Backbone as JSON, one array per atom type, in Angstrom:
{
  "sequence": "MLSKLAAGKDNTQPMRKIVLATIGSLGDLHPFIAIGLALKTRGFAVVLAVAADHVGKVEAAGLTGIAIVGGFDALTETLGMPPDQVAKRIMSDQTYLMNRILMPWLADSTTALDDAMEGAVALVASLFVFAAPIVAEARGVPLVNVLLQPMATFSAYAPPARPTLR",
  "N": [[0.82, -1.19, 0.0], [1.88, 1.3, 0.88], [3.94, 1.63, -1.01], [2.51, 1.94, -3.38], [1.15, 4.34, -2.88], [3.38, 5.98, -2.62], [4.73, 6.11, -5.13], [2.85, 5.94, -7.14], [0.76, 3.81, -9.2], [2.09, 2.88, -11.48], [4.71, 3.48, -11.01], [5.84, 5.73, -12.22], [5.07, 8.23, -11.55], [5.74, 11.29, -9.72], [7.24, 11.49, -6.39], [4.98, 11.07, -3.67], [3.55, 13.37, -1.43], [3.53, 13.59, 2.09], [2.33, 15.03, 5.02], [3.44, 15.39, 8.29], [2.41, 16.21, 11.51], [3.11, 17.71, 14.59], [3.02, 19.25, 17.77], [4.11, 19.04, 20.23], [6.28, 18.12, 22.97], [9.78, 17.09, 22.97], [9.41, 14.42, 23.29], [7.24, 13.94, 21.71], [8.13, 14.86, 19.26], [10.43, 13.27, 18.47], [9.42, 10.56, 17.91], [7.88, 11.25, 15.66], [9.81, 12.17, 13.88], [11.1, 9.73, 13.45], [9.02, 8.29, 12.2], [8.74, 9.89, 9.93], [11.28, 9.54, 8.71], [11.13, 6.81, 8.13], [9.01, 6.8, 6.29], [10.17, 8.34, 4.29], [12.22, 6.62, 3.38], [10.64, 4.87, 2.08], [9.89, 6.17, -0.15], [8.34, 8.48, 0.0], [7.72, 12.02, -0.07], [8.37, 13.91, 2.61], [7.07, 16.18, 4.95], [7.54, 17.8, 7.96], [5.47, 19.37, 10.16], [5.82, 21.52, 12.71], [6.52, 22.88, 16.03], [8.14, 26.08, 16.19], [10.7, 26.03, 17.43], [11.54, 23.45, 16.92], [12.09, 23.01, 14.3], [14.78, 23.08, 13.38], [15.84, 20.67, 14.46], [14.35, 18.8, 13.03], [15.24, 19.31, 10.41], [17.95, 18.74, 10.74], [17.78, 16.02, 10.94], [17.39, 15.32, 8.38], [15.0, 15.83, 7.11], [12.26, 17.81, 5.8], [11.28, 20.66, 7.5], [8.69, 22.7, 8.86], [7.42, 25.54, 10.55], [4.49, 25.6, 12.48], [3.46, 26.63, 14.73], [4.47, 28.93, 17.32], [7.59, 28.8, 19.15], [8.77, 27.42, 22.33], [10.05, 29.48, 23.71], [8.74, 31.76, 22.72], [6.23, 31.22, 23.7], [6.63, 31.3, 26.54], [7.28, 33.96, 26.78], [4.92, 35.24, 25.88], [3.14, 34.36, 27.85], [4.31, 35.43, 30.06], [5.86, 34.15, 32.0], [8.48, 32.26, 33.65], [10.25, 29.5, 32.07], [10.16, 27.03, 33.64], [7.96, 27.45, 35.26], [5.9, 27.7, 33.41], [5.9, 25.11, 32.29], [5.18, 23.59, 34.56], [2.62, 24.6, 35.05], [1.25, 23.87, 32.72], [1.29, 21.07, 32.95], [-0.24, 20.69, 35.22], [-2.74, 21.81, 34.9], [-5.25, 21.33, 32.88], [-7.23, 22.94, 31.74], [-6.02, 25.42, 31.55], [-3.98, 24.78, 29.75], [-5.53, 24.28, 27.44], [-7.02, 26.75, 27.1], [-5.13, 28.88, 27.2], [-2.91, 28.14, 25.73], [-3.17, 26.11, 23.59], [-5.62, 26.75, 22.16], [-5.39, 29.6, 21.51], [-3.48, 29.51, 19.46], [-4.76, 28.31, 17.37], [-6.02, 29.44, 14.99], [-3.82, 30.59, 13.54], [-2.15, 28.32, 13.34], [-3.75, 26.66, 11.83], [-3.84, 27.98, 9.36], [-1.07, 27.93, 8.69], [-0.6, 25.15, 8.61], [-2.37, 24.4, 6.6], [-1.15, 25.68, 4.42], [1.21, 24.17, 4.33], [0.21, 21.76, 3.5], [-0.15, 21.81, 0.78], [-0.44, 20.03, -2.12], [-0.2, 17.6, -0.8], [-0.95, 14.16, 0.01], [-1.86, 12.99, 2.27], [-2.35, 13.43, 5.83], [-0.71, 13.18, 8.86], [-1.09, 13.29, 12.25], [-0.51, 14.45, 15.62], [-2.25, 14.33, 18.78], [-2.63, 16.98, 19.9], [-2.6, 18.75, 17.78], [-4.81, 20.61, 16.84], [-5.58, 21.82, 14.52], [-5.34, 19.93, 12.55], [-7.62, 18.08, 11.92], [-9.35, 19.97, 10.84], [-7.98, 21.03, 8.61], [-7.48, 18.68, 7.13], [-10.09, 17.83, 6.51], [-11.02, 20.06, 5.04], [-9.33, 19.96, 2.84], [-9.84, 17.47, 1.86], [-8.31, 15.16, 2.34], [-6.93, 12.1, 3.68], [-6.75, 11.7, 7.24], [-4.55, 10.66, 9.66], [-4.46, 9.85, 12.93], [-2.1, 10.06, 15.51], [-1.44, 8.74, 18.55], [0.38, 9.47, 21.23], [0.32, 9.78, 23.9], [-0.51, 7.93, 26.5], [-2.27, 8.61, 28.56], [-4.26, 9.97, 27.33], [-5.95, 8.19, 26.23], [-9.02, 7.1, 26.72], [-10.87, 4.85, 28.71], [-13.52, 2.84, 29.77], [-13.01, 0.58, 31.15], [-10.35, 0.6, 31.98], [-9.58, 3.2, 33.32], [-7.64, 6.3, 33.19], [-5.14, 6.75, 35.71], [-4.61, 9.17, 37.08], [-4.77, 11.66, 39.45], [-5.35, 14.38, 38.93], [-6.48, 14.48, 36.44], [-9.25, 15.31, 34.58]],
  "CA": [[0.0, 0.0, 0.0], [2.74, 2.48, 0.93], [4.68, 1.81, -2.25], [1.59, 2.48, -4.38], [0.96, 5.76, -2.55], [4.62, 6.72, -2.78], [5.16, 6.34, -6.49], [1.8, 5.7, -8.11], [0.65, 2.4, -9.58], [3.05, 2.49, -12.51], [6.02, 3.93, -10.55], [6.36, 6.82, -13.04], [4.65, 9.5, -10.98], [6.68, 11.8, -8.73], [6.99, 11.09, -5.01], [3.78, 11.61, -3.05], [3.88, 14.14, -0.24], [2.78, 13.38, 3.32], [2.67, 15.97, 6.07], [3.35, 14.93, 9.67], [2.27, 17.41, 12.34], [3.11, 17.56, 16.03], [3.46, 20.49, 18.42], [4.41, 18.73, 21.63], [7.65, 18.12, 23.46], [10.68, 16.2, 22.24], [8.8, 13.09, 23.35], [6.35, 13.87, 20.54], [8.91, 15.13, 18.04], [11.31, 12.18, 18.06], [8.69, 9.52, 17.17], [7.46, 11.76, 14.35], [11.0, 12.13, 13.03], [11.29, 8.32, 13.07], [7.98, 7.97, 11.2], [9.1, 10.62, 8.72], [12.42, 8.88, 8.06], [10.64, 5.54, 7.56], [8.24, 7.12, 5.09], [11.12, 8.82, 3.28], [12.88, 5.46, 2.78], [9.64, 4.2, 1.25], [9.66, 6.95, -1.35], [7.47, 9.64, 0.2], [8.26, 13.35, 0.24], [7.84, 14.12, 3.95], [7.2, 17.49, 5.58], [7.13, 17.81, 9.36], [4.92, 20.64, 10.61], [6.17, 21.45, 14.13], [6.76, 24.16, 16.71], [9.28, 26.79, 15.6], [11.99, 25.62, 17.97], [11.86, 22.08, 16.53], [12.4, 22.95, 12.86], [16.19, 22.74, 13.23], [16.02, 19.24, 14.74], [13.77, 18.08, 11.9], [16.13, 19.46, 9.26], [19.18, 18.01, 11.05], [17.49, 14.61, 10.71], [17.31, 15.09, 6.94], [13.62, 16.02, 6.65], [11.82, 19.2, 5.66], [10.49, 21.12, 8.64], [8.08, 24.03, 8.81], [6.8, 25.93, 11.83], [3.06, 25.9, 12.45], [3.21, 27.38, 15.97], [5.69, 29.49, 17.89], [8.36, 27.92, 20.01], [8.58, 27.52, 23.78], [10.47, 30.82, 24.12], [7.64, 32.68, 22.4], [5.14, 30.9, 24.63], [6.94, 31.83, 27.87], [7.2, 35.43, 26.69], [3.51, 35.59, 25.79], [2.49, 34.1, 29.13], [4.97, 36.21, 31.1], [6.32, 33.24, 33.05], [9.7, 31.53, 33.32], [9.97, 28.18, 31.48], [9.78, 25.99, 34.59], [6.61, 27.75, 35.74], [4.99, 27.36, 32.31], [5.82, 23.64, 32.22], [4.42, 23.11, 35.71], [1.22, 25.0, 34.87], [0.71, 23.03, 31.64], [1.11, 19.71, 33.45], [-1.18, 20.61, 36.34], [-4.03, 22.47, 34.64], [-5.66, 21.08, 31.5], [-8.0, 24.09, 31.25], [-5.01, 26.43, 31.18], [-3.37, 24.29, 28.52], [-6.46, 24.52, 26.33], [-7.44, 28.14, 26.93], [-4.04, 29.85, 27.08], [-1.82, 27.68, 24.88], [-3.58, 25.46, 22.35], [-6.67, 27.46, 21.4], [-4.94, 30.86, 20.9], [-2.69, 29.25, 18.25], [-5.53, 27.52, 16.41], [-6.2, 30.1, 13.68], [-2.54, 30.68, 12.84], [-1.65, 26.98, 13.01], [-4.58, 26.14, 10.74], [-3.34, 28.61, 8.13], [0.27, 27.41, 8.39], [-0.71, 23.74, 8.24], [-3.01, 24.36, 5.29], [-0.11, 26.01, 3.44], [2.14, 23.03, 4.25], [-0.49, 20.63, 2.88], [-0.25, 21.98, -0.67], [0.02, 18.87, -2.88], [-0.06, 16.4, 0.04], [-1.96, 13.12, -0.16], [-2.33, 12.56, 3.6], [-1.88, 14.18, 7.0], [-0.53, 12.37, 10.06], [-0.98, 14.32, 13.28], [-0.66, 14.1, 17.03], [-3.49, 14.73, 19.45], [-2.78, 18.4, 20.18], [-2.65, 19.57, 16.56], [-6.25, 20.79, 16.61], [-5.78, 22.27, 13.14], [-5.26, 18.8, 11.63], [-8.89, 17.64, 11.33], [-9.92, 21.08, 10.07], [-7.27, 21.1, 7.33], [-7.7, 17.43, 6.37], [-11.45, 17.85, 5.97], [-11.12, 21.1, 4.02], [-8.56, 19.54, 1.66], [-10.32, 16.17, 1.4], [-7.26, 14.16, 2.41], [-7.04, 11.27, 4.87], [-6.07, 12.1, 8.46], [-4.16, 9.56, 10.53], [-4.13, 10.38, 14.25], [-1.09, 9.32, 16.25], [-1.64, 8.99, 19.97], [1.61, 9.16, 21.95], [0.07, 10.0, 25.32], [-1.45, 6.91, 26.99], [-3.27, 9.22, 29.43], [-5.32, 10.52, 26.51], [-6.8, 7.09, 25.8], [-10.01, 6.9, 27.75], [-11.47, 3.53, 28.7], [-14.39, 2.56, 30.91], [-12.47, -0.59, 31.83], [-9.05, 0.92, 32.57], [-9.46, 4.66, 33.25], [-6.33, 6.84, 33.61], [-5.0, 6.78, 37.17], [-3.99, 10.44, 37.47], [-5.78, 12.36, 40.24], [-5.73, 15.71, 38.41], [-7.09, 14.37, 35.11], [-10.7, 15.38, 34.64]],
  "C": [[0.86, 1.26, 0.0], [3.47, 2.7, -0.38], [3.79, 2.36, -3.36], [1.32, 3.95, -4.13], [2.21, 6.56, -2.87], [4.91, 7.05, -4.23], [4.07, 6.17, -7.54], [1.83, 4.26, -8.56], [1.7, 1.98, -10.58], [4.47, 2.95, -12.2], [6.64, 5.02, -11.41], [5.98, 8.19, -12.49], [5.67, 9.97, -9.97], [6.29, 11.34, -7.32], [5.74, 11.78, -4.47], [4.18, 12.27, -1.73], [2.94, 13.8, 0.91], [3.26, 14.39, 4.33], [2.44, 15.31, 7.42], [3.31, 16.17, 10.55], [2.24, 17.05, 13.82], [3.62, 18.85, 16.66], [3.81, 20.26, 19.88], [5.88, 18.87, 21.96], [8.53, 17.25, 22.56], [10.17, 14.76, 22.26], [7.78, 12.86, 22.25], [7.16, 13.97, 19.26], [9.7, 13.91, 17.58], [10.57, 11.01, 17.4], [8.24, 9.98, 15.78], [8.63, 11.82, 13.39], [11.24, 10.7, 12.55], [10.27, 7.89, 12.01], [8.33, 8.63, 9.88], [10.26, 9.96, 7.97], [12.0, 7.55, 7.45], [9.84, 5.78, 6.29], [9.15, 7.58, 3.95], [11.83, 7.65, 2.6], [11.93, 4.68, 1.89], [9.2, 5.05, 0.06], [8.74, 8.14, -1.2], [8.29, 10.92, 0.36], [7.59, 13.74, 1.55], [8.11, 15.55, 4.4], [6.73, 17.34, 7.02], [6.71, 19.22, 9.74], [5.0, 20.63, 12.14], [6.23, 22.84, 14.74], [8.06, 24.76, 16.16], [10.63, 26.32, 16.13], [12.37, 24.17, 17.66], [12.24, 21.94, 15.06], [13.85, 22.53, 12.63], [16.47, 21.27, 13.46], [15.49, 18.39, 13.58], [14.73, 18.12, 10.71], [17.46, 18.75, 9.49], [19.02, 16.51, 10.83], [17.35, 14.29, 9.22], [15.91, 15.21, 6.36], [13.32, 17.5, 6.5], [10.95, 19.56, 6.85], [9.93, 22.5, 8.41], [7.41, 24.29, 10.15], [5.32, 26.21, 11.62], [2.6, 26.59, 13.72], [4.54, 27.95, 16.43], [6.39, 28.48, 18.77], [8.09, 28.18, 21.48], [9.0, 28.9, 24.29], [9.37, 31.85, 23.87], [6.47, 32.47, 23.36], [5.42, 31.48, 26.01], [6.87, 33.35, 27.88], [5.75, 35.9, 26.67], [2.81, 35.44, 27.14], [3.11, 34.88, 30.28], [5.44, 35.37, 32.27], [7.66, 32.64, 32.66], [9.35, 30.12, 32.84], [9.52, 27.11, 32.48], [8.36, 26.19, 35.11], [5.57, 27.41, 34.66], [4.8, 25.85, 32.24], [4.98, 23.08, 33.37], [2.93, 23.41, 35.53], [0.55, 24.13, 33.8], [0.38, 21.64, 32.17], [0.02, 19.61, 34.51], [-2.58, 21.14, 36.03], [-4.41, 22.32, 33.17], [-6.46, 22.24, 30.91], [-7.05, 25.19, 30.79], [-4.34, 26.04, 29.86], [-4.26, 24.59, 27.32], [-6.67, 26.0, 26.06], [-6.3, 29.12, 26.65], [-2.96, 29.43, 26.09], [-2.33, 27.12, 23.55], [-4.58, 26.27, 21.54], [-6.2, 28.8, 20.81], [-4.12, 30.66, 19.61], [-3.51, 28.61, 17.13], [-5.65, 28.19, 15.04], [-4.9, 30.15, 12.89], [-2.0, 29.31, 12.45], [-2.47, 26.34, 11.9], [-4.11, 26.7, 9.4], [-1.99, 28.03, 7.73], [0.21, 25.95, 7.95], [-1.37, 23.59, 6.87], [-2.0, 24.69, 4.19], [0.84, 24.84, 3.24], [1.52, 21.85, 3.49], [-0.6, 20.73, 1.36], [0.37, 20.77, -1.38], [0.13, 17.58, -2.07], [-1.23, 15.44, -0.18], [-2.52, 12.64, 1.16], [-1.7, 13.43, 4.67], [-1.84, 13.22, 8.18], [-0.27, 13.35, 11.19], [-1.15, 13.77, 14.69], [-1.91, 14.75, 17.6], [-3.69, 16.24, 19.57], [-2.7, 19.31, 18.96], [-4.12, 19.7, 16.18], [-6.56, 21.26, 15.2], [-5.87, 21.09, 12.18], [-6.61, 18.34, 11.08], [-9.55, 18.73, 10.48], [-9.31, 21.09, 8.67], [-7.53, 19.84, 6.5], [-9.09, 17.42, 5.75], [-11.58, 18.87, 4.84], [-10.42, 20.68, 2.73], [-9.01, 18.19, 1.11], [-9.25, 15.09, 1.38], [-7.44, 13.33, 3.68], [-6.22, 11.85, 6.03], [-5.8, 10.85, 9.28], [-3.75, 10.19, 11.86], [-3.13, 9.46, 14.92], [-1.24, 9.72, 17.71], [-0.4, 8.52, 20.73], [1.45, 9.29, 23.45], [-0.94, 8.98, 25.82], [-2.55, 7.5, 27.87], [-4.43, 9.8, 28.63], [-6.26, 9.44, 25.96], [-7.77, 6.77, 26.93], [-10.68, 5.54, 27.59], [-12.34, 3.37, 29.94], [-13.84, 1.42, 31.75], [-11.14, -0.33, 32.52], [-8.84, 2.43, 32.5], [-8.07, 5.13, 33.69], [-6.3, 6.99, 35.12], [-4.27, 8.03, 37.63], [-5.01, 11.27, 38.2], [-6.22, 13.69, 39.66], [-6.39, 15.66, 37.04], [-8.61, 14.36, 35.25], [-11.32, 14.56, 33.53]]
}
């Protein structure tokens, strides 16, 4: 299946483009780089849409990187807090994460991700890239969600065991 997507049925078409999008920590970025490198070896043109401070790491790995949100420095400046305080607040308050960090970037990240999707055949995105379903639906391309945070998998049989998770 991947080889048909990568080069077309007759192997004469140019490489097919896939966009991978993640805006989390290095724990999110590194698996996406690995996925991107695996797709590249299978003949895909891969673009990683990431936070601004991760573009250099993506390019150092041999992939194309584009920023769809600001970096952590921009975030700490916007919030007026030192980095350790921002990290602690994000981890302890899901409402803060949504209202002050993820949602304010939605419009700009949607525009940037849509630009990155030009000519792409699919979008692979992590949980916190809220722009991904918007862009995939608007462009009519498949969206593959990648879930790297086990705490985000809700189950009636094995609920997350974190006291602060609502």
